[in-house]
C-alpha positions as CSV (number, residue, x, y, z in Angstrom):
1,X,-51.2,110.2,-30.3
2,X,-54.1,111.7,-28.4
3,X,-54.3,108.5,-26.3
4,X,-50.6,108.9,-25.3
5,X,-51.1,112.5,-24.3
6,X,-54.2,111.6,-22.3
7,X,-52.4,108.8,-20.5
8,X,-49.4,111.0,-19.8
9,X,-51.7,113.7,-18.3
10,X,-53.5,111.2,-16.2
11,X,-50.1,109.9,-15.0
12,X,-48.9,113.4,-14.2
13,X,-52.1,114.0,-12.1
14,X,-51.5,110.7,-10.3
15,X,-47.9,111.5,-9.6
16,X,-48.8,115.0,-8.3
17,X,-51.4,113.5,-6.0
18,X,-48.9,111.0,-4.7
19,X,-46.3,113.7,-3.8
20,X,-48.9,115.8,-2.1
21,X,-49.9,112.8,0.1
22,X,-46.6,110.9,0.3
23,X,-44.7,110.0,3.5
24,X,-41.0,110.8,4.0
25,X,-38.6,108.6,2.0
26,X,-36.1,106.0,3.0
27,X,-32.5,106.0,1.8
28,X,-30.4,103.3,0.0
29,X,-26.9,103.0,-1.4
30,X,-26.6,103.1,-5.1
31,X,-24.4,100.7,-7.0
32,X,-22.2,103.6,-8.2
33,X,-21.5,104.9,-4.7
34,X,-23.4,107.8,-3.0
35,X,-26.8,107.7,-1.5
36,X,-30.0,107.7,-3.5
37,X,-33.2,108.3,-1.7
38,X,-35.8,105.7,-2.5
39,X,-39.3,106.9,-1.5
40,X,-42.4,104.9,-0.7
41,X,-43.9,104.7,-4.2
42,X,-47.5,105.2,-5.3
43,X,-49.1,102.0,-6.7
44,X,-48.5,103.3,-10.3
45,X,-44.8,104.0,-9.7
46,X,-44.3,100.7,-7.8
47,X,-45.6,98.9,-10.9
48,X,-43.3,101.1,-13.0
49,X,-40.3,100.1,-10.9
50,X,-40.9,96.5,-11.7
51,X,-41.0,97.2,-15.5
52,X,-38.0,99.6,-15.2
53,X,-36.0,96.9,-13.4
54,X,-36.8,94.3,-16.0
55,X,-36.2,96.5,-19.1
56,X,-34.3,99.7,-18.3
57,X,-32.1,99.1,-15.4
58,X,-29.6,97.1,-17.4
59,X,-28.5,100.4,-19.1
60,X,-29.8,103.1,-16.8
61,X,-29.0,101.4,-13.5
62,X,-30.8,100.2,-10.4
63,X,-32.6,103.2,-8.8
64,X,-31.9,105.3,-11.9
65,X,-28.2,105.4,-10.9
66,X,-26.8,105.0,-14.4
67,X,-24.2,102.5,-15.7
68,X,-21.4,102.4,-18.3
69,X,-24.2,101.7,-20.8
70,X,-26.6,104.5,-20.1
71,X,-27.0,107.7,-18.1
72,X,-28.6,108.2,-14.7
73,X,-31.9,109.9,-14.7
74,X,-31.0,111.5,-11.4
75,X,-29.4,114.6,-13.0
76,X,-31.1,117.9,-13.7
77,X,-30.9,117.5,-17.5
78,X,-33.7,114.9,-17.1
79,X,-36.0,117.1,-15.1
80,X,-39.4,117.6,-16.7
81,X,-38.6,121.2,-17.8
82,X,-35.8,119.8,-20.0
83,X,-37.0,116.3,-20.8
84,X,-40.8,116.1,-20.6
85,X,-42.7,112.9,-20.1
86,X,-43.2,112.8,-23.9
87,X,-39.4,112.8,-24.3
88,X,-39.3,109.4,-22.5
89,X,-42.2,108.2,-24.6
90,X,-40.5,109.2,-27.8
91,X,-37.2,107.7,-26.7
92,X,-38.8,104.3,-26.0
93,X,-41.0,104.3,-29.1
94,X,-38.5,105.7,-31.6
95,X,-35.0,105.3,-30.0
96,X,-32.6,108.2,-29.6
97,X,-29.4,109.2,-31.5
98,X,-26.7,110.1,-28.9
99,X,-26.6,113.8,-28.5
100,X,-25.5,114.8,-25.0
101,X,-23.9,111.5,-23.8
102,X,-21.2,109.1,-24.7
103,X,-23.2,105.9,-24.3
104,X,-24.1,105.4,-28.0
105,X,-27.6,105.4,-29.5
106,X,-30.6,104.2,-27.6
107,X,-32.6,101.6,-29.7
108,X,-36.4,101.8,-29.7
109,X,-38.0,99.3,-27.3
110,X,-41.0,97.9,-29.1
111,X,-41.7,95.4,-26.3
112,X,-42.7,98.1,-23.7
113,X,-46.4,98.9,-23.9
114,X,-47.9,102.4,-23.5
115,X,-49.4,101.2,-20.2
116,X,-46.0,100.1,-18.9
117,X,-44.4,103.2,-20.1
118,X,-46.8,105.4,-18.1
119,X,-45.9,103.4,-15.1
120,X,-42.1,103.7,-15.7
121,X,-42.4,107.4,-16.2
122,X,-44.2,107.7,-12.8
123,X,-41.4,105.7,-11.2
124,X,-38.8,107.9,-12.7
125,X,-40.5,111.1,-11.7
126,X,-41.1,109.9,-8.1
127,X,-37.5,109.0,-7.8
128,X,-36.5,112.3,-9.2
129,X,-38.8,114.2,-6.8
130,X,-37.3,112.3,-3.8
131,X,-33.8,113.2,-4.9
132,X,-34.4,116.9,-5.5
133,X,-34.4,116.7,-9.3
134,X,-38.0,118.1,-10.0
């Protein structure tokens, strides 16, 4: 547990440094219509995007846009003040019983490592920052 907290803190520091130094973002159309801003990612988040696209995008959509199988993470309910980084860790490691969505339960995803999860969270937070969610 301590290792996960330390990794999450290090990821938060890396993401914060990225936003402080980051260039202006580019835009891209989402699959669900509407424009989603896709920034230039830090190295950590770029690796997280790869993992996300291979594991999470099937339900949560390309560029976090959401699908009929899972919600978008580009809504204020998923901002860090409401869903901390640990909420994402817990969801992946333990699964989640549907409580504020109509997509059904989220199963735990045993095949995502802690290292990959740190990268995915960095990707999510950088996308949220670029789209005014943080």
